[in-house]
N, C-alpha and C positions, 0 to 999 in steps of 0.2 A: 544406502548410506544413512547413517543415523543423523537425526536432527541435532544441530548444535544448540547449546544452552544460551550462548551469547554470540552476537554478530557485531562486527565492526561497522562504523558508519560507511566505509567503502563498500562492504558486502551488501549492506541494506540499500545503498544508492544503486548498486549494480542490479539488484533484484528487480528494481522498478525502472531502470534506465534513466535515473536522475543524477544530478550533481549532488555531492555531499552538502553543498551550500543550501540546497532546497530542503534537505532533511533538517539541517540546523535551523533554518527559517521556520519550518513547520513546528519544531520543538517550542519556539517562542510563541507561536500562534495557537497551539493546541497543548494545553497543560497535561492532557492524557498521555502524551509521549514522555516517558520518564526513563531515559537511559541512565545506566550507572556510569559514574565517572571516577577515574582514579586520581591520584594526586597531581598527575601531569595534565589532567583534563581529557584523557582519552575516553571516548564514549563506547559503551557496550550495551547493545540492545537485546532484550529478551524476546521470547516469542510473542508475548502480549503487546509489547511496543511495536514489533514488526507488523502485527495484525492491525493495530490502529493506523499505522502508516499505510498499510494496504487499503484500508477503508478510505482514508483521506485521498490517496491516489485515485481510487475508483471514483469517488465523488467529484474531484476536481478535474482529473484528466479524461475520464471516460464518460462522465455524466455532464460535465461542463459547469458544475457549481462554482461559485466564488468561494473564497475561504470562509466568509461569514455564513454563506449558505451551507457549506460542508459542516461547519461547526454546529449549526442548528440541526442538521440531519443526524449527526453523530449523537447528539443529546436526545433527539426525538424518539427514535425507534431502532435500536440496534438489531433486533431479530429480523425486522422487515428489511433492513439494509443488507444483512447477510443473505437473505433469500434473493434479493435483487442482484447482488454481486455474483451469486452462483448462477443465476439466469444469464447474466451478461457473459460469464465465462463459458457456459454451455453454448450460447449463440455464437461466440467467437470461434469455438472449436468446430461447430457445424459449418460456419463460413469457411474456415480454413480447409475443411474436408471437401466442401463443394468446389472451392477454387482449385484444389489439387485434382479433383475428379475432372473438372473442366479442362485442365491442361493435358490430361491424358487422352481426351477425345480428339 
């Protein structure tokens, strides 16, 4: 399936298991999130905004940072953060595999 150019707030919220209100709140807290808005105010997120939301989600929900801590981390070292996110994803996949293997025993 081809990647979409723009995502609705509902689609983005579902990607991360969040409420749309959390995404709207993060927009106010993180100026890096810049959705396009039409005349009626409907938000459309591009891949860059979704990636920023993914980083914020990782920092706040998976690493336990406060919003201010997440803001500092985003500004500090984006390449290091990408490596850490990939490591967490790999570890989560390994954990899921091991749990599945355990159930089969």
